[in-house]
C-alpha positions in Angstrom: 0.0 0.0 0.0 3.0 2.3 -0.5 1.2 3.7 -3.5 -1.5 5.1 -1.1 1.2 7.4 0.4 2.6 8.3 -3.0 -0.8 9.3 -4.5 -1.8 11.0 -1.3 1.3 13.2 -1.2 1.1 13.8 -5.0 -2.4 15.2 -4.4 -1.2 17.2 -1.4 -3.6 15.5 1.0 -2.5 14.7 4.5 -3.5 11.5 6.4 -5.8 13.4 8.8 -7.9 14.9 5.9 -8.5 11.5 4.3 -9.3 9.9 7.7 -11.8 12.6 8.5 -13.4 12.6 5.1 -13.7 8.8 5.0 -14.7 8.4 8.7 -11.7 6.3 9.7 -8.7 7.0 12.0 -5.5 8.6 11.0 -3.7 5.7 12.6 -5.4 3.4 10.2 -4.2 5.4 7.2 -0.7 5.3 8.6 -0.9 1.5 9.1 -2.1 1.0 5.5 0.7 3.1 4.1 3.4 1.3 6.1 2.0 -2.1 5.4 1.2 -2.8 9.1 -2.5 -3.3 8.2 -4.7 -3.9 5.2 -7.9 -2.0 4.7 -11.2 -3.9 4.3 -12.7 -4.2 0.8 -15.1 -1.4 1.6 -12.4 1.0 2.8 -10.2 0.1 -0.2 -13.1 1.1 -2.5 -13.6 4.3 -0.6 -9.9 5.1 -0.8 -9.7 4.5 -4.5 -12.8 6.6 -5.2 -11.6 9.4 -2.9 -8.2 9.5 -4.6 -9.6 8.9 -8.0 -7.3 5.9 -8.7 -7.7 2.2 -9.3 -7.7 -0.4 -6.5 -4.9 -2.2 -8.4 -2.7 0.9 -8.1 -3.3 1.2 -4.3 -2.4 -2.5 -3.9 0.8 -2.1 -5.9 -0.3 -4.3 -8.7 0.3 -1.6 -11.3 2.2 1.7 -11.5 -0.6 3.3 -13.5 -3.2 4.8 -11.1 -5.9 4.8 -13.8 -5.5 1.2 -15.0 -8.7 -0.7 -14.9 -10.7 2.3 -13.6 -13.9 2.4 -15.6 -15.9 5.6 -16.0 -19.5 4.9 -15.4 -21.8 7.1 -17.4 -24.8 8.8 -15.9 -27.1 6.6 -18.0 -25.4 3.5 -16.6 -25.9 4.8 -13.1 -29.6 5.4 -13.8 -29.9 1.9 -15.2 -28.2 0.4 -12.1 -30.6 2.3 -9.9 -33.6 1.2 -11.8 -32.5 -2.5 -11.6 -32.0 -2.1 -7.8 -35.4 -0.6 -7.4 -37.0 -3.2 -9.7 -35.6 -6.0 -7.6 -37.2 -4.6 -4.5 -40.7 -4.8 -6.1 -43.2 -7.5 -5.4 -44.0 -9.9 -8.3 -47.3 -8.2 -8.8 -45.8 -4.8 -9.1 -43.0 -6.2 -11.4 -45.8 -7.4 -13.7 -47.5 -4.0 -13.6 -44.2 -2.3 -14.4 -43.5 -4.7 -17.3 -47.0 -3.8 -18.7 -46.2 -0.1 -18.4 -42.9 -0.5 -20.1 -44.5 -2.4 -23.0 -47.1 0.3 -23.4 -44.4 3.0 -23.5 -42.3 1.0 -25.9 -45.4 0.6 -28.2 -46.1 4.4 -27.9 -42.5 5.1 -28.9 -42.7 2.7 -31.9 -45.9 4.3 -33.0 -44.5 7.8 -32.8 -41.5 6.8 -35.0 -43.9 5.7 -37.8 
């Protein structure tokens, strides 16, 4: 996790700032940087998002901070949110929504003609 220190210093951010912003202790950040502790998966994701770098970079698997970091479009985010909300619906409401979507799709097809 030495890359954590490198990218943090490159971005002129001190350990305390990251700790406060992410809701973890400064001691934890120090331990991650020195290899005395490893962050949990959730903290690792938060660190990568916070520092705008890849998890592979933080783990030292690459020297490129942007490698394997995908940019998610706003449309992709909307789709993910719709799927999440759809999964929470009852089967009855899923069927109702499917009917609404079919009607909207037909309406769009008719408008194109």
